[in-house]
TIPAKOL-831173 format. One record per atom (N, C-alpha, C): chain; x, y, z; residue number from 1; atom name; residue in three letters. Coordinates in steps of 0.001 Angstrom, whole numbers, plus 500000, padded with zeros to 6 digits. Layout:
N
NODE   kette        u        v        w    nr   atom   rest
NODE       A        X        Y        Z   NUM     CA    ALA
...
This chain:
194
NODE   kette        u        v        w    nr   atom   rest
NODE       A   284305   736367   917135     1      N    MET
NODE       A   285722   736413   916906     1     CA    MET
NODE       A   286295   735053   916683     1      C    MET
NODE       A   287175   734848   915642     2      N    ILE
NODE       A   287778   733542   915402     2     CA    ILE
NODE       A   288935   733263   916206     2      C    ILE
NODE       A   289127   732087   916711     3      N    ASP
NODE       A   290408   731637   917302     3     CA    ASP
NODE       A   291504   731835   916423     3      C    ASP
NODE       A   292522   732555   916852     4      N    ALA
NODE       A   293707   732861   915959     4     CA    ALA
NODE       A   294495   731646   915737     4      C    ALA
NODE       A   294631   730700   916620     5      N    SER
NODE       A   295568   729457   916528     5     CA    SER
NODE       A   295246   728682   915233     5      C    SER
NODE       A   294034   728295   914921     6      N    PRO
NODE       A   293838   727587   913734     6     CA    PRO
NODE       A   294138   728320   912423     6      C    PRO
NODE       A   293861   729657   912540     7      N    LEU
NODE       A   294244   730646   911390     7     CA    LEU
NODE       A   295658   730596   911252     7      C    LEU
NODE       A   296503   730816   912378     8      N    HIS
NODE       A   297895   730829   912340     8     CA    HIS
NODE       A   298441   729475   911698     8      C    HIS
NODE       A   297910   728349   912162     9      N    ARG
NODE       A   298435   727078   911605     9     CA    ARG
NODE       A   298121   726962   910144     9      C    ARG
NODE       A   296852   727492   909741    10      N    ALA
NODE       A   296509   727348   908373    10     CA    ALA
NODE       A   297424   728159   907487    10      C    ALA
NODE       A   297651   729428   907747    11      N    LEU
NODE       A   298580   730286   907115    11     CA    LEU
NODE       A   299980   729749   907034    11      C    LEU
NODE       A   300505   729265   908132    12      N    ALA
NODE       A   301801   728640   908067    12     CA    ALA
NODE       A   302036   727379   907184    12      C    ALA
NODE       A   300919   726545   907253    13      N    PHE
NODE       A   300871   725380   906353    13     CA    PHE
NODE       A   300916   725781   904894    13      C    PHE
NODE       A   300086   726856   904573    14      N    VAL
NODE       A   299903   727237   903193    14     CA    VAL
NODE       A   301187   727922   902663    14      C    VAL
NODE       A   301807   728697   903567    15      N    ALA
NODE       A   303139   729296   903138    15     CA    ALA
NODE       A   304258   728301   902849    15      C    ALA
NODE       A   304321   727235   903792    16      N    ILE
NODE       A   305278   726218   903499    16     CA    ILE
NODE       A   305040   725392   902334    16      C    ILE
NODE       A   303692   725020   902017    17      N    ALA
NODE       A   303372   724320   900893    17     CA    ALA
NODE       A   303730   725037   899629    17      C    ALA
NODE       A   303372   726365   899668    18      N    ASN
NODE       A   303656   727122   898433    18     CA    ASN
NODE       A   305150   727324   898191    18      C    ASN
NODE       A   305910   727526   899194    19      N    LEU
NODE       A   307326   727680   898995    19     CA    LEU
NODE       A   308020   726387   898436    19      C    LEU
NODE       A   307581   725182   898966    20      N    ALA
NODE       A   308027   723977   898569    20     CA    ALA
NODE       A   307760   723655   897087    20      C    ALA
NODE       A   306405   723896   896695    21      N    TYR
NODE       A   306122   723588   895329    21     CA    TYR
NODE       A   306692   724614   894371    21      C    TYR
NODE       A   306976   725855   894908    22      N    PHE
NODE       A   307700   726837   894007    22     CA    PHE
NODE       A   309107   726273   893561    22      C    PHE
NODE       A   309857   725655   894417    23      N    GLY
NODE       A   311124   724995   894042    23     CA    GLY
NODE       A   311034   723954   893044    23      C    GLY
NODE       A   310001   723042   893170    24      N    ILE
NODE       A   309713   722095   892180    24     CA    ILE
NODE       A   309214   722663   890890    24      C    ILE
NODE       A   308353   723556   890883    25      N    GLU
NODE       A   307749   724018   889629    25     CA    GLU
NODE       A   308724   724968   888839    25      C    GLU
NODE       A   309502   725764   889513    26      N    ILE
NODE       A   310584   726622   888775    26     CA    ILE
NODE       A   311503   725733   888120    26      C    ILE
NODE       A   311927   724684   888808    27      N    SER
NODE       A   312971   723707   888223    27     CA    SER
NODE       A   312489   723178   886928    27      C    SER
NODE       A   311207   722578   886920    28      N    VAL
NODE       A   310627   722052   885627    28     CA    VAL
NODE       A   310441   723132   884593    28      C    VAL
NODE       A   309955   724272   885028    29      N    ALA
NODE       A   309659   725340   884189    29     CA    ALA
NODE       A   310785   725759   883350    29      C    ALA
NODE       A   311886   725854   884063    30      N    LEU
NODE       A   313256   726301   883371    30     CA    LEU
NODE       A   313730   725147   882532    30      C    LEU
NODE       A   313544   723897   882877    31      N    ALA
NODE       A   314076   722743   882153    31     CA    ALA
NODE       A   313325   722665   880849    31      C    ALA
NODE       A   311957   722793   880823    32      N    ILE
NODE       A   311157   722693   879609    32     CA    ILE
NODE       A   310804   723917   878920    32      C    ILE
NODE       A   311213   725076   879421    33      N    HIS
NODE       A   310949   726362   878791    33     CA    HIS
NODE       A   309377   726691   878673    33      C    HIS
NODE       A   308802   726623   879849    34      N    SER
NODE       A   307331   726842   879974    34     CA    SER
NODE       A   306939   728174   880504    34      C    SER
NODE       A   306263   729018   879741    35      N    ALA
NODE       A   305812   730365   880130    35     CA    ALA
NODE       A   304768   730203   881228    35      C    ALA
NODE       A   303857   729201   881064    36      N    SER
NODE       A   302810   729060   882053    36     CA    SER
NODE       A   303369   728605   883349    36      C    SER
NODE       A   304287   727662   883244    37      N    LEU
NODE       A   304888   727184   884626    37     CA    LEU
NODE       A   305759   728142   885294    37      C    LEU
NODE       A   306435   728914   884515    38      N    ILE
NODE       A   307293   730028   885184    38     CA    ILE
NODE       A   306363   731024   885781    38      C    ILE
NODE       A   305255   731498   885157    39      N    ALA
NODE       A   304311   732334   885681    39     CA    ALA
NODE       A   303671   731771   887000    39      C    ALA
NODE       A   303330   730563   887018    40      N    ASP
NODE       A   302757   729781   888080    40     CA    ASP
NODE       A   303670   729581   889193    40      C    ASP
NODE       A   305002   729277   888925    41      N    SER
NODE       A   305961   729153   889903    41     CA    SER
NODE       A   306177   730439   890662    41      C    SER
NODE       A   306238   731593   889886    42      N    VAL
NODE       A   306455   732896   890584    42     CA    VAL
NODE       A   305156   733051   891422    42      C    VAL
NODE       A   304027   732578   890985    43      N    ASP
NODE       A   302864   732833   891770    43     CA    ASP
NODE       A   302978   732034   893085    43      C    ASP
NODE       A   303549   730805   893079    44      N    PHE
NODE       A   303780   730108   894277    44     CA    PHE
NODE       A   304570   730809   895287    44      C    PHE
NODE       A   305707   731405   894796    45      N    LEU
NODE       A   306561   732194   895584    45     CA    LEU
NODE       A   305811   733392   896203    45      C    LEU
NODE       A   305083   734015   895399    46      N    GLU
NODE       A   304213   735186   895858    46     CA    GLU
NODE       A   303314   734758   896955    46      C    GLU
NODE       A   302663   733627   896718    47      N    ASP
NODE       A   301627   733024   897607    47     CA    ASP
NODE       A   302414   732709   899004    47      C    ASP
NODE       A   303513   732168   899043    48      N    ALA
NODE       A   304248   731963   900280    48     CA    ALA
NODE       A   304507   733281   900964    48      C    ALA
NODE       A   304969   734182   900149    49      N    SER
NODE       A   305272   735629   900837    49     CA    SER
NODE       A   303965   736203   901353    49      C    SER
NODE       A   302891   736168   900596    50      N    VAL
NODE       A   301552   736769   901107    50     CA    VAL
NODE       A   301061   736083   902380    50      C    VAL
NODE       A   301162   734752   902406    51      N    ASN
NODE       A   300754   734049   903697    51     CA    ASN
NODE       A   301552   734323   904856    51      C    ASN
NODE       A   302945   734454   904672    52      N    LEU
NODE       A   303757   734834   905752    52     CA    LEU
NODE       A   303523   736341   906249    52      C    LEU
NODE       A   303186   737110   905246    53      N    LEU
NODE       A   302915   738535   905653    53     CA    LEU
NODE       A   301565   738647   906340    53      C    LEU
NODE       A   300614   737783   905969    54      N    ILE
NODE       A   299343   737819   906560    54     CA    ILE
NODE       A   299442   737260   907946    54      C    ILE
NODE       A   300178   736243   908132    55      N    LEU
NODE       A   300472   735642   909512    55     CA    LEU
NODE       A   301015   736807   910373    55      C    LEU
NODE       A   302004   737559   909860    56      N    THR
NODE       A   302570   738592   910734    56     CA    THR
NODE       A   301616   739672   910993    56      C    THR
NODE       A   300663   740132   910115    57      N    ALA
NODE       A   299787   741163   910188    57     CA    ALA
NODE       A   298408   740945   910928    57      C    ALA
NODE       A   298173   739662   911278    58      N    LEU
NODE       A   296906   739444   911806    58     CA    LEU
NODE       A   296441   740226   913038    58      C    LEU
NODE       A   297357   740523   913935    59      N    ASN
NODE       A   296961   741305   915202    59     CA    ASN
NODE       A   297118   742875   914896    59      C    ASN
NODE       A   297303   743271   913723    60      N    TRP
NODE       A   297407   744660   913447    60     CA    TRP
NODE       A   295955   745287   913468    60      C    TRP
NODE       A   295963   746631   913640    61      N    THR
NODE       A   294542   747331   913441    61     CA    THR
NODE       A   293980   747260   912031    61      C    THR
NODE       A   292597   747485   912016    62      N    GLU
NODE       A   291936   747351   910687    62     CA    GLU
NODE       A   292586   748353   909697    62      C    GLU
NODE       A   292859   749614   910027    63      N    PRO
NODE       A   293529   750527   909052    63     CA    PRO
NODE       A   294840   750017   908595    63      C    PRO
NODE       A   295591   749492   909424    64      N    THR
NODE       A   296898   748918   909068    64     CA    THR
NODE       A   296784   747677   908234    64      C    THR
NODE       A   295844   746774   908651    65      N    ARG
NODE       A   295530   745707   907605    65     CA    ARG
NODE       A   295078   746067   906281    65      C    ARG
NODE       A   294367   747191   906277    66      N    ALA
NODE       A   293815   747740   905000    66     CA    ALA
NODE       A   294952   748151   904098    66      C    ALA
NODE       A   295993   748864   904757    67      N    ARG
NODE       A   297225   749268   904013    67     CA    ARG
NODE       A   298068   748033   903495    67      C    ARG
NODE       A   298129   746992   904413    68      N    VAL
NODE       A   298807   745765   903910    68     CA    VAL
NODE       A   298044   745138   902776    68      C    VAL
NODE       A   296665   745234   902875    69      N    GLY
NODE       A   295906   744696   901692    69     CA    GLY
NODE       A   296149   745366   900393    69      C    GLY
NODE       A   296357   746646   900402    70      N    PHE
NODE       A   296711   747319   899159    70     CA    PHE
NODE       A   298094   746727   898732    70      C    PHE
NODE       A   299039   746582   899621    71      N    GLY
NODE       A   300348   746063   899265    71     CA    GLY
NODE       A   300218   744679   898649    71      C    GLY
NODE       A   299367   743871   899270    72      N    LEU
NODE       A   299094   742540   898715    72     CA    LEU
NODE       A   298659   742498   897275    72      C    LEU
NODE       A   297765   743506   897060    73      N    ALA
NODE       A   297141   743531   895751    73     CA    ALA
NODE       A   298291   743806   894721    73      C    ALA
NODE       A   299260   744617   895065    74      N    GLY
NODE       A   300580   744752   894171    74     CA    GLY
NODE       A   301280   743523   894023    74      C    GLY
NODE       A   301333   742747   895120    75      N    LEU
NODE       A   302020   741459   895000    75     CA    LEU
NODE       A   301283   740488   894152    75      C    LEU
NODE       A   300050   740500   894048    76      N    LEU
NODE       A   299302   739588   893100    76     CA    LEU
NODE       A   299555   739930   891729    76      C    LEU
NODE       A   300047   741135   891398    77      N    LEU
NODE       A   300465   741480   889980    77     CA    LEU
NODE       A   301821   741011   889597    77      C    LEU
NODE       A   302666   740574   890550    78      N    ALA
NODE       A   304002   740133   890305    78     CA    ALA
NODE       A   304023   738943   889243    78      C    ALA
NODE       A   303207   737929   889348    79      N    PRO
NODE       A   303220   736847   888372    79     CA    PRO
NODE       A   302789   737294   887020    79      C    PRO
NODE       A   301993   738393   886926    80      N    ALA
NODE       A   301650   738902   885601    80     CA    ALA
NODE       A   302924   739529   884952    80      C    ALA
NODE       A   303808   740164   885662    81      N    LEU
NODE       A   304991   740763   885123    81     CA    LEU
NODE       A   305899   739581   884719    81      C    LEU
NODE       A   306076   738529   885397    82      N    ALA
NODE       A   306966   737418   885122    82     CA    ALA
NODE       A   306407   736733   883908    82      C    ALA
NODE       A   305131   736660   883710    83      N    THR
NODE       A   304606   736164   882494    83     CA    THR
NODE       A   304778   736887   881284    83      C    THR
NODE       A   304733   738200   881322    84      N    LEU
NODE       A   305051   739089   880201    84     CA    LEU
NODE       A   306441   738891   879771    84      C    LEU
NODE       A   307370   738889   880721    85      N    TRP
NODE       A   308776   738689   880393    85     CA    TRP
NODE       A   308961   737369   879729    85      C    TRP
NODE       A   308371   736277   880211    86      N    THR
NODE       A   308551   734958   879698    86     CA    THR
NODE       A   307913   734835   878250    86      C    THR
NODE       A   306773   735424   878072    87      N    ILE
NODE       A   306065   735540   876816    87     CA    ILE
NODE       A   306989   736136   875694    87      C    ILE
NODE       A   307562   737319   876124    88      N    GLY
NODE       A   308519   738019   875225    88     CA    GLY
NODE       A   309701   737094   874910    88      C    GLY
NODE       A   310237   736376   875879    89      N    ASN
NODE       A   311362   735512   875636    89     CA    ASN
NODE       A   310892   734384   874656    89      C    ASN
NODE       A   309671   733866   874835    90      N    GLN
NODE       A   309186   732751   873960    90     CA    GLN
NODE       A   308991   733220   872579    90      C    GLN
NODE       A   308669   734513   872351    91      N    PHE
NODE       A   308515   735037   870967    91     CA    PHE
NODE       A   309921   735216   870418    91      C    PHE
NODE       A   310932   735569   871099    92      N    MET
NODE       A   312180   735755   870598    92     CA    MET
NODE       A   312948   734372   870357    92      C    MET
NODE       A   312710   733455   871168    93      N    HIS
NODE       A   313339   732106   871097    93     CA    HIS
NODE       A   312336   731041   871398    93      C    HIS
NODE       A   311407   730718   870384    94      N    PRO
NODE       A   310356   729751   870702    94     CA    PRO
NODE       A   310929   728355   870877    94      C    PRO
NODE       A   310362   727791   872098    95      N    VAL
NODE       A   310763   726368   872408    95     CA    VAL
NODE       A   309377   725800   872884    95      C    VAL
NODE       A   308921   724780   872182    96      N    VAL
NODE       A   307699   723975   872648    96     CA    VAL
NODE       A   308026   723172   873858    96      C    VAL
NODE       A   307238   723609   874987    97      N    PRO
NODE       A   307463   722769   876332    97     CA    PRO
NODE       A   307221   721335   876177    97      C    PRO
NODE       A   307832   720535   877016    98      N    HIS
NODE       A   307586   719171   876949    98     CA    HIS
NODE       A   306187   718882   877575    98      C    HIS
NODE       A   305351   718325   876796    99      N    ALA
NODE       A   303862   718307   877070    99     CA    ALA
NODE       A   303644   717444   878399    99      C    ALA
NODE       A   304282   716371   878504   100      N    PHE
NODE       A   303944   715522   879609   100     CA    PHE
NODE       A   304381   716130   880943   100      C    PHE
NODE       A   305634   716800   880802   101      N    SER
NODE       A   306120   717452   882119   101     CA    SER
NODE       A   305235   718596   882503   101      C    SER
NODE       A   304715   719324   881360   102      N    LEU
NODE       A   303829   720367   881642   102     CA    LEU
NODE       A   302558   719947   882432   102      C    LEU
NODE       A   301928   718969   881880   103      N    SER
NODE       A   300680   718522   882471   103     CA    SER
NODE       A   300864   717827   883804   103      C    SER
NODE       A   301935   717119   884015   104      N    ILE
NODE       A   302181   716387   885385   104     CA    ILE
NODE       A   302525   717447   886348   104      C    ILE
NODE       A   303216   718477   886064   105      N    THR
NODE       A   303652   719502   886979   105     CA    THR
NODE       A   302391   720246   887299   105      C    THR
NODE       A   301614   720641   886271   106      N    GLY
NODE       A   300282   721236   886576   106     CA    GLY
NODE       A   299438   720524   887471   106      C    GLY
NODE       A   299459   719135   887305   107      N    LEU
NODE       A   298716   718252   888186   107     CA    LEU
NODE       A   299080   718312   889679   107      C    LEU
NODE       A   300386   718412   889904   108      N    GLY
NODE       A   300994   718455   891256   108     CA    GLY
NODE       A   300617   719854   891836   108      C    GLY
NODE       A   300663   720930   891003   109      N    ALA
NODE       A   300372   722270   891526   109     CA    ALA
NODE       A   298909   722305   891851   109      C    ALA
NODE       A   298004   721652   891062   110      N    LEU
NODE       A   296582   721639   891293   110     CA    LEU
NODE       A   296376   720980   892704   110      C    LEU
NODE       A   297004   719889   892950   111      N    ALA
NODE       A   296853   719241   894180   111     CA    ALA
NODE       A   297350   720039   895433   111      C    ALA
NODE       A   298397   720804   895258   112      N    VAL
NODE       A   298862   721788   896365   112     CA    VAL
NODE       A   297841   722929   896482   112      C    VAL
NODE       A   297368   723523   895431   113      N    ASN
NODE       A   296459   724645   895410   113     CA    ASN
NODE       A   295122   724301   895964   113      C    ASN
NODE       A   294551   723150   895606   114      N    LEU
NODE       A   293282   722664   896087   114     CA    LEU
NODE       A   293336   722446   897632   114      C    LEU
NODE       A   294485   721861   898049   115      N    THR
NODE       A   294633   721611   899457   115     CA    THR
NODE       A   294707   722936   900150   115      C    THR
NODE       A   295462   723899   899719   116      N    CYS
NODE       A   295570   725221   900361   116     CA    CYS
NODE       A   294238   725818   900280   116      C    CYS
NODE       A   293470   725849   899155   117      N    ALA
NODE       A   292122   726506   899126   117     CA    ALA
NODE       A   291181   725989   900130   117      C    ALA
NODE       A   291226   724637   900315   118      N    PHE
NODE       A   290396   723954   901265   118     CA    PHE
NODE       A   290740   724433   902668   118      C    PHE
NODE       A   292087   724460   903065   119      N    VAL
NODE       A   292616   724835   904320   119     CA    VAL
NODE       A   292144   726313   904626   119      C    VAL
NODE       A   292190   727122   903646   120      N    LEU
NODE       A   291895   728488   903843   120     CA    LEU
NODE       A   290414   728881   903726   120      C    LEU
NODE       A   289553   728074   903095   121      N    ALA
NODE       A   288152   728341   902892   121     CA    ALA
NODE       A   287388   728792   904041   121      C    ALA
NODE       A   287686   728144   905283   122      N    ARG
NODE       A   286851   728525   906480   122     CA    ARG
NODE       A   287242   729984   906936   122      C    ARG
NODE       A   288425   730427   906493   123      N    PHE
NODE       A   288782   731711   907030   123     CA    PHE
NODE       A   288578   732960   905990   123      C    PHE
NODE       A   288098   732615   904852   124      N    ARG
NODE       A   287983   733662   903708   124     CA    ARG
NODE       A   287242   734838   904018   124      C    ARG
NODE       A   286286   734838   905029   125      N    HIS
NODE       A   285471   736021   905298   125     CA    HIS
NODE       A   285939   736690   906615   125      C    HIS
NODE       A   287077   736206   907251   126      N    HIS
NODE       A   287520   736755   908465   126     CA    HIS
NODE       A   288717   737601   908242   126      C    HIS
NODE       A   288912   738660   909033   127      N    ARG
NODE       A   290020   739450   908869   127     CA    ARG
NODE       A   290211   740274   907468   127      C    ARG
NODE       A   289086   740476   906967   128      N    GLY
NODE       A   289131   741426   905842   128     CA    GLY
NODE       A   289968   741034   904642   128      C    GLY
NODE       A   290607   741998   904054   129      N    SER
NODE       A   291395   741701   902872   129     CA    SER
NODE       A   292439   740890   902954   129      C    SER
NODE       A   293120   740619   904158   130      N    LEU
NODE       A   294179   739734   904301   130     CA    LEU
NODE       A   293942   738234   903939   130      C    LEU
NODE       A   292954   737719   904685   131      N    THR
NODE       A   292605   736427   904452   131     CA    THR
NODE       A   291889   736210   903143   131      C    THR
NODE       A   291144   737189   902736   132      N    LYS
NODE       A   290491   737203   901397   132     CA    LYS
NODE       A   291691   737033   900283   132      C    LYS
NODE       A   292771   737705   900394   133      N    ALA
NODE       A   293803   737589   899521   133     CA    ALA
NODE       A   294405   736276   899429   133      C    ALA
NODE       A   294501   735667   900591   134      N    ALA
NODE       A   295172   734273   900672   134     CA    ALA
NODE       A   294189   733258   899993   134      C    ALA
NODE       A   292817   733409   900423   135      N    PHE
NODE       A   291873   732442   899782   135     CA    PHE
NODE       A   291806   732631   898267   135      C    PHE
NODE       A   291525   733782   897807   136      N    LEU
NODE       A   291557   734093   896414   136     CA    LEU
NODE       A   292692   733618   895556   136      C    LEU
NODE       A   293764   733734   896176   137      N    SER
NODE       A   295082   733362   895480   137     CA    SER
NODE       A   295147   731846   895323   137      C    SER
NODE       A   294755   731079   896332   138      N    ALA
NODE       A   294702   729685   896209   138     CA    ALA
NODE       A   293671   729194   895346   138      C    ALA
NODE       A   292463   729826   895375   139      N    ARG
NODE       A   291404   729333   894412   139     CA    ARG
NODE       A   291783   729656   893059   139      C    ARG
NODE       A   292181   730846   892734   140      N    ASN
NODE       A   292513   731229   891346   140     CA    ASN
NODE       A   293713   730341   890849   140      C    ASN
NODE       A   294626   730136   891601   141      N    ASP
NODE       A   295734   729169   891245   141     CA    ASP
NODE       A   295286   727767   890808   141      C    ASP
NODE       A   294281   727268   891629   142      N    ALA
NODE       A   293824   725937   891209   142     CA    ALA
NODE       A   293145   725929   889801   142      C    ALA
NODE       A   292382   726959   889459   143      N    VAL
NODE       A   291846   727284   888109   143     CA    VAL
NODE       A   292890   727294   887083   143      C    VAL
NODE       A   293949   727994   887400   144      N    ALA
NODE       A   295121   728083   886542   144     CA    ALA
NODE       A   295812   726801   886229   144      C    ALA
NODE       A   295772   725906   887301   145      N    ASN
NODE       A   296549   724741   887190   145     CA    ASN
NODE       A   295721   723811   886271   145      C    ASN
NODE       A   294450   723775   886295   146      N    VAL
NODE       A   293504   723000   885287   146     CA    VAL
NODE       A   293901   723472   883885   146      C    VAL
NODE       A   294076   724786   883683   147      N    ALA
NODE       A   294392   725243   882393   147     CA    ALA
NODE       A   295862   724737   881989   147      C    ALA
NODE       A   296866   724791   882870   148      N    ILE
NODE       A   298167   724205   882588   148     CA    ILE
NODE       A   298069   722767   882128   148      C    ILE
NODE       A   297341   721928   882857   149      N    ILE
NODE       A   297083   720547   882466   149     CA    ILE
NODE       A   296546   720429   881051   149      C    ILE
NODE       A   295543   721203   880801   150      N    ALA
NODE       A   294974   721227   879473   150     CA    ALA
NODE       A   296065   721594   878336   150      C    ALA
NODE       A   296776   722629   878725   151      N    ALA
NODE       A   297787   723200   877753   151     CA    ALA
NODE       A   298827   722045   877463   151      C    ALA
NODE       A   299136   721306   878498   152      N    GLY
NODE       A   300099   720126   878194   152     CA    GLY
NODE       A   299498   719076   877376   152      C    GLY
NODE       A   298254   718760   877577   153      N    LEU
NODE       A   297491   717722   876770   153     CA    LEU
NODE       A   297375   718244   875310   153      C    LEU
NODE       A   297020   719549   875051   154      N    ILE
NODE       A   296902   720066   873684   154     CA    ILE
NODE       A   298219   720121   873107   154      C    ILE
NODE       A   299376   720419   873723   155      N    THR
NODE       A   300677   720466   873229   155     CA    THR
NODE       A   301179   718999   872937   155      C    THR
NODE       A   300605   717979   873565   156      N    LEU
NODE       A   300981   716575   873262   156     CA    LEU
NODE       A   300365   716325   871892   156      C    LEU
NODE       A   299162   716795   871491   157      N    VAL
NODE       A   298572   716555   870232   157     CA    VAL
NODE       A   299113   717521   869160   157      C    VAL
NODE       A   299280   718710   869578   158      N    TRP
NODE       A   299555   719898   868660   158     CA    TRP
NODE       A   300818   720523   869187   158      C    TRP
NODE       A   302015   720067   868868   159      N    PRO
NODE       A   303313   720653   869366   159     CA    PRO
NODE       A   303419   722093   868983   159      C    PRO
NODE       A   303156   723070   869858   160      N    SER
NODE       A   303222   724482   869655   160     CA    SER
NODE       A   303447   725237   870966   160      C    SER
NODE       A   303993   726413   870802   161      N    ILE
NODE       A   304256   727229   872022   161     CA    ILE
NODE       A   302909   727880   872479   161      C    ILE
NODE       A   301850   727928   871612   162      N    TRP
NODE       A   300620   728740   871860   162     CA    TRP
NODE       A   299806   728302   873039   162      C    TRP
NODE       A   299609   726920   873216   163      N    PRO
NODE       A   298775   726637   874428   163     CA    PRO
NODE       A   299328   727128   875637   163      C    PRO
NODE       A   300717   726990   875783   164      N    ASP
NODE       A   301370   727456   876915   164     CA    ASP
NODE       A   301327   728952   877127   164      C    ASP
NODE       A   301529   729596   876110   165      N    LEU
NODE       A   301475   731121   876126   165     CA    LEU
NODE       A   300121   731599   876506   165      C    LEU
NODE       A   299074   731020   875815   166      N    VAL
NODE       A   297728   731484   876095   166     CA    VAL
NODE       A   297347   731308   877578   166      C    VAL
NODE       A   297746   730117   878198   167      N    VAL
NODE       A   297581   729921   879683   167     CA    VAL
NODE       A   298322   730890   880487   167      C    VAL
NODE       A   299647   731123   880073   168      N    GLY
NODE       A   300379   732173   880816   168     CA    GLY
NODE       A   299736   733457   880816   168      C    GLY
NODE       A   299125   733915   879681   169      N    ILE
NODE       A   298443   735196   879580   169     CA    ILE
NODE       A   297218   735139   880515   169      C    ILE
NODE       A   296484   734056   880580   170      N    GLY
NODE       A   295287   733875   881365   170     CA    GLY
NODE       A   295618   733918   882877   170      C    GLY
NODE       A   296818   733396   883198   171      N    ILE
NODE       A   297202   733510   884639   171     CA    ILE
NODE       A   297457   734982   884960   171      C    ILE
NODE       A   298002   735603   884099   172      N    ALA
NODE       A   298260   737141   884301   172     CA    ALA
NODE       A   297038   737903   884587   172      C    ALA
NODE       A   296014   737520   883730   173      N    ILE
NODE       A   294710   738283   883691   173     CA    ILE
NODE       A   293907   737915   884947   173      C    ILE
NODE       A   294068   736607   885337   174      N    MET
NODE       A   293329   736207   886655   174     CA    MET
NODE       A   293874   736798   887878   174      C    MET
NODE       A   295273   736931   887891   175      N    ASN
NODE       A   295960   737654   889068   175     CA    ASN
NODE       A   295542   739060   889137   175      C    ASN
NODE       A   295424   739786   887930   176      N    ALA
NODE       A   295001   741148   887905   176     CA    ALA
NODE       A   293576   741296   888483   176      C    ALA
NODE       A   292616   740327   888167   177      N    GLY
NODE       A   291352   740315   888796   177     CA    GLY
NODE       A   291297   740074   890324   177      C    GLY
NODE       A   292258   739318   890724   178      N    ALA
NODE       A   292284   739007   892162   178     CA    ALA
NODE       A   292846   740288   892917   178      C    ALA
NODE       A   293702   740973   892251   179      N    ALA
NODE       A   294325   742142   892886   179     CA    ALA
NODE       A   293165   743174   893056   179      C    ALA
NODE       A   292351   743351   891971   180      N    LYS
NODE       A   291193   744197   892053   180     CA    LYS
NODE       A   290197   743869   893181   180      C    LYS
NODE       A   289933   742569   893487   181      N    GLU
NODE       A   289128   742209   894470   181     CA    GLU
NODE       A   289709   742483   895835   181      C    GLU
NODE       A   291072   742269   896070   182      N    VAL
NODE       A   291720   742618   897244   182     CA    VAL
NODE       A   291722   744122   897544   182      C    VAL
NODE       A   292005   744846   896524   183      N    ILE
NODE       A   291730   746354   896715   183     CA    ILE
NODE       A   290477   746831   897148   183      C    ILE
NODE       A   289379   746203   896532   184      N    GLU
NODE       A   288111   746538   896982   184     CA    GLU
NODE       A   287836   746164   898532   184      C    GLU
NODE       A   288275   745013   898786   185      N    ALA
NODE       A   288113   744590   900215   185     CA    ALA
NODE       A   288958   745484   901222   185      C    ALA
NODE       A   290148   745913   900702   186      N    ALA
NODE       A   290966   746776   901587   186     CA    ALA
NODE       A   290215   748211   901737   186      C    ALA
NODE       A   289686   748688   900632   187      N    HIS
NODE       A   288833   749893   900671   187     CA    HIS
NODE       A   287733   749758   901753   187      C    HIS
NODE       A   287033   748591   901703   188      N    ARG
NODE       A   285892   748408   902636   188     CA    ARG
NODE       A   286448   748405   904110   188      C    ARG
NODE       A   287637   747663   904232   189      N    GLU
NODE       A   288173   747590   905513   189     CA    GLU
NODE       A   288751   748998   906137   189      C    GLU
NODE       A   289228   749811   905181   190      N    ARG
NODE       A   289667   751170   905618   190     CA    ARG
NODE       A   288480   752048   906023   190      C    ARG
NODE       A   287420   751922   905145   191      N    ASP
NODE       A   286307   752871   905335   191     CA    ASP
NODE       A   284966   751944   905338   191      C    ASP
NODE       A   284705   751347   906543   192      N    PRO
NODE       A   283583   750409   906705   192     CA    PRO
NODE       A   282211   750900   906563   192      C    PRO
NODE       A   282064   752075   906079   193      N    ARG
NODE       A   280640   752527   906150   193     CA    ARG
NODE       A   279778   751645   905055   193      C    ARG
NODE       A   278505   751466   905471   194      N    PRO
NODE       A   277637   750595   904590   194     CA    PRO
NODE       A   277365   751110   903188   194      C    PRO
């Protein structure tokens, strides 16, 4: 059995880091009209919420944690919905995002997410679907941030809305995959038969 204190501290750190970077990223996203940064900023807010919820649910029974795991899977889909809304808006009112701001904000997001993934890595196999959701979210977000940086670099050379939109769609697909993994972990937690 793992000592809960390090896990509690890790989850609290990750929640605060995600909430802080949400504020930064949403500000830049709105200023430069970036679909991928809006999707990623909503994802930071979702990650902060997920980690706070996990922190609250750690001492609950396995069946209750499994139910929370199903709920967390739904939360992982929230950024996908924000991305779809932003993409629709970009098609109606196309604005090429500022390439340097896109890449530098993606680089900051990458630093935050790699730190969070590193902090959560030792707990990813403990407490079933809950800690798995937190780790997968941080890991997937780091991958998305590399794509955001690349979209900014491509936009610098080829000013277009498309690199940003493609990355936004990719973030939505990745979050759907993470939601599926969390649902599978929650099923195993609810019914632990081999």
